[in-house]
N, C-alpha and C positions, 0 to 999 in steps of 0.2 A: 441438420444443415452443416456443411463443411466450412471450416474456418476460412480457407482460401476464398471460397465463394463469398463469404461475408466481407472479407477484406476488399475483394474486387468490387462489391456492390456499392461501397461508399468511396472507394479510392478511384472509381472509374472516371475517366476524363482528366482534366487538368488538375495538377496539384500545385499550381503556381501561387495561389492565394493563401493568406494566413489561415482562413477558415478551413480550407481544404487540408492544410497541414495539420491543423488542430484535430480535424476528424480522423486523419490518418493515424495520429499518435494516440488519441484518446477515445476514438469512436465517434458516432454520428452526433452525439449530443454536445452542444456548445456549453461547456462548463463555466459556471460563475463561482465566485468565492462561496456563495451560499450552497452551491451544489457540492463543493469540495469539502468544506469544514462542516460536516454534519454530525449529529449526535451519534449516528452509527459509526462513523470514523473515530470519534472520540472514544467510544466504548471499545472498539477494536484495538486502539493503541493502548488503552489502560489494561485491558485483559491480556494483551500480548506481553506487556511488561510485567504483569503479575506472574505469568508463566516463567519469564526470565528470572524473576526473583526466587521462584520455587527451585529452579535449577541451580541458582546461586546457593540456596540453602543446602542442596545435596552436595555441591562442591565443597562448601566450607566444612560440613560434617565429615565428608570423606577425607579431607585434609587432616582434620583432628584425629580421625580413626587411623589414618596412615602413620601419623606422628606417634600414635600410641602402639604401633606395631601390629595393628589389625589389618589383615589383607584377605578379606573374605567377600569379594564382590558378589558371588552367587548367593551367599547367605543374605546379603542386603537386598538383592532382587527377590529372593524367596519370600522375605517378610512383606515386601510390597505386594507381590502377587497374592499372597495369602490374605492380606487385608481386602484386596479386591474380591477375592473368592468369598470371604465372609459377608460382604455387603451386596455386591451386584449379582453374583452367582446365586446367592440366597433369594434375591428378589425374583430371578427367573424361575427358581425352583418352586415358588409359591404361586406362580401364574397358572391359569387353567385353560388358556386359549392356545392358539397356534404359536404364540411366543413363549410357551412353556419350554423349559430347558430340555425336556425329553424330546419334544418335537424338533427343536433346533438341532440337537445332536443327531437325530435320525436323518435329517435332510443334508446337513453340511458340516458335520463334525470335523472332517478332514481339512476343510478350508480354514476353519478357526485354529486347528492344530498347526497348520503351516504358518498362519499369521503370528501365532504366539511364538513358534520356533524362531521366526525371523526377528521378532522383537527381543527375545531373550538373548540370541546370539549377537545382535547389534550392540546391546548393552555390554556384553561380555568382551567382545573384540576390542571395543574402544578403551576399556579398562586395561586390557592386556597390552595395548599399544604403548601405554605410558612406561612400560618396562623396557622398551626397545628404542624409542625415539624421544624427541624433545617436545616440550610444551608448544613451542613456536610451530613446529611441523604439524602438530595435531590441530592447532587453531586454524592454520591455513588449509590443510587438506580436508578438514571436517566440513568446509564449505562446499565440498564436492556433492553433498547431499542435495543442494538446491538445483543445479542443472540436471542432475539425474531425476529429481522429483518432477521438474518441469517436463522432461521428456516422457516420463512414465504417465504423467497426468494427461499429456497430449495424446498418447497412444491409447490408454485404457479408459480414461474419463472423458476424452474428447474435449479437453479444456482448450479454449482459445485465448491467446495472449495478444495484447496490443503492443506496439513498439514501446510505449511508455513503461510497460511492465519490465521489459528487458533493460531499459535505461535505469529503472529503479533497482533491479538486481545488481547491475554493474556498480551502481553507487554504493549499495550495501557492501559489496565485496571490496570496494576501495576503502570503506570504513574499517573492515576487518584488517586490511593491509596496514592502515594507520595504527590500529591497535597492536598488531604484531611488531611494527616498527617501534612503537612506544615500549613494548616489552623488552626489545633488544637494547634500547637506550637505557632502560631501567635495570638491566642485568637480570631479567627474569626468564632467560632461556633455560628453564629447568627441565630435568628429566634425564633419562639415560641416552647416551649417544652410541651405544653398542647395537649392532644389527639394525642400523637405521632403515635399511630397505625393508626389512621385515616389519618394523614398526609402522612405517609409512604405508605399507601394503595393508596392514590391519586396519588403519584409519580409513583407507579407501573402501575396504570391504564393509566396514561398519557403516560408512556413509551410504553405500548402496543398499545395505539391508534396512537402514532407517528410512530411506526413500520408499522402498517397497512397502514397509510397514505403514508409513504415513499415507500412501495412496490407498491401501486397503482400509485404513481407518476412515479416510475421507469418504470413500464409497459407502462404507457401512453406516456411518452416522448420518449421512445425507439421504440414504435410501432405506435403511432399516431403523435402527435405534441406537442411541448411545448406551443404554443399559445392556442391550444384547451384546454389543461390542465389548464393553468392560467386563461383563459377566463371563463371556467366553475367554477373554484374555486372562481373567483371574483363575479360571478352571485349568486351562491348559498351561498357562504360565507357571502356576504352582507345581503342576506335575513335572514339567520340563526342567525348571530351575531346581526343583527338589532332587531329581535324579542326578543332574549335573553337579549339584552341591555335594551329594553323597560320594560321587566319584572323584571330584577334584579337590574338595576342601575337608575331607574327613580327618586330616591331620592338623589343619590350621585352626579349626573351630575349637577343639579341646584345649589348646594352649593359650586361648584368649584369657587375659587377666581381667575377669569380670569384676566390675565395681560400679557404683552408682553413676560415675561419669561416663563410662563406656556404655552403660545401659541407656542413659539419656541421649547420647549421640546416636545410637541405633534407633531409638524412638523418633528423634528429630529427623533423621534421614528418611525413615519409613513414612512419616507423615508428609514430608515434602514430596516424596515420590508419589504417594497416594493422591495428594492434592494435584500434582502435575498430571497424572493419568486421568483423574476424574474431571479436571477442568479443561484440559486440552481439547477433547472432542467438542466441547461447547464452542470454543473459538474456531475450530476447524469448520464446524457447521455454519458459523456466521461468515467466514471468509473462505479460506482454502488452506490446504496443507502447506503450500508454498509460502503463503503470506505468514503463516504461523512460524515456519522455520526462519523467515527473514527477521521476525521479531525476536526470535531466540538468539540471534547473533549478539544481542546486548548482554546476554547472560554472563559472558566472560568479563565484561566491564563491571557488572554488579559484584562479581566475585572479587575483582581487583579492588573495588572501593571498600569491600569488607576487609580485604587483605591489608589495606593501608593501615587499618586500626588493629587488626588481629594478628597479622604476620609481619607487620612493619615493611611493607613493600614501598618502593620509591615511586613518586608520582611525577608525571610529565604532562604538559599541556596537550600532547597528542591524544591522550585518553579522552579528553573532553571533545576534541575534534572528531575522534572516531565515533563517540556516542551520538553527536549531532548528525554526522553524515549518515550513519545507519538509520537513525530515527527518521530523517528526511526521506531516505530511500524507501523505508517502510510505508510512510505516508503516501508517497507517490504511487507505490504499488497498489494501495487500497483506494486511491482516488477514483480509478476506473475499474470497476469490478470485472472479473473474468466471467465468461459464460461457457456453457457446455452443450453439446448435442443439438437439441432443437431450440436453443435459446438464442435468437438472433441479436437481442440487445439486453443489456442489464443497466440498471440505474442504482444510485446509492440508496434509494428507498425500497428496492426490491428487484426481482427479476421478472421480465415480461416474456412469457411463452407466446409464440406467434399464434398458435391455435386458440389460446385463452383470450388473447387480445381481440381476435376476430370475432369470437363468440360473444364477447361482451360489448362489441360495437365501439371500442375505444380507439379505433384507427385514427380518427380525426384528432383526438386528444394527443396521441403520440406524434402525429405530424406537427402539431403546434409546439411540441417540446423538442423538436429538432430531428425527428426520425423521418427524414425526407425520402429515404429509399426503402420504406417499409413494403410498399407494393411490389417493388422489384425483388426484394428479398423473399417475399412470400412466394413469388413464382419460382425463384431458385430453390426454395425449400421444397415445394411440391415436386419439382423436377428431380430432386434427390430422393 
């Protein structure tokens, strides 16, 4: 079913009453506080913030490694992909059905190769950007991933967004703006200012690559399996990052002053990245790639809070405002779930497929829950 047809089906007629506007913004269901503040929403918020803290862990360890004179981003990526290879790829190797690694490689090896290439280069380009532009520019331009992700999700996943989703995204971006403003007030406009246009361009390229990678991840984990996605990322990510590391960092790695502190930092970084890659598909499957990226906007704030104690950053009240605004925007985005393809409606308790609903004879129940236009949408769906 097409998104526009779905919008017309409940927006048809007068939008003059409060109930009609509520349906236009949030969908056909009349939401109550019980519908909004659900256990599912609570889990989504907590898991999203857990991802942000893992990213914070990678940022803090990267900062310490940089201060120690270690500049080997591909080596760090290689260790993460190798850990994925040793766990998830090994699981695929021991399977004996159609999900065995040999069968997967026969059918779609090139698809996973391109996915891994996109992911590896997204990580590399954003690290390179720090050499040419400022922290402020990276924080602002990195948000480009969200509109690109929404466009790609609409085109390839047929994801439908309500007006409330766009309001939530704008609110989150305002929160990022407040965070950047707080950084400027606190004098944290760090980074190189040479070749700014090159650095900004690298950030935009990285954001676009992350968007492509996240759309592929959402499709894979929702239609195939999380283990297959991570196993193939581990396999091809290790190969690609290994080759790139050998070409670009063959001089930087031997000069590292290895000691127990450097080793612990590498271990901490790798474990944080491994946790992020392992945990993120779970949250993506529960919500969407767009929702996950909105929750990750707070990662810079967690990094800042750590920096207050570890790197003696200055604090301003705008950081708290930014955190609250981003969190509220993230909650608003998840209050009304998105739906795709043949899903005319979605609820906080699950997704209703029109064909399934009709087979189970639950049309009357959905009518009672506020799905007044179900019959009309059914005819529109059949027409499409």
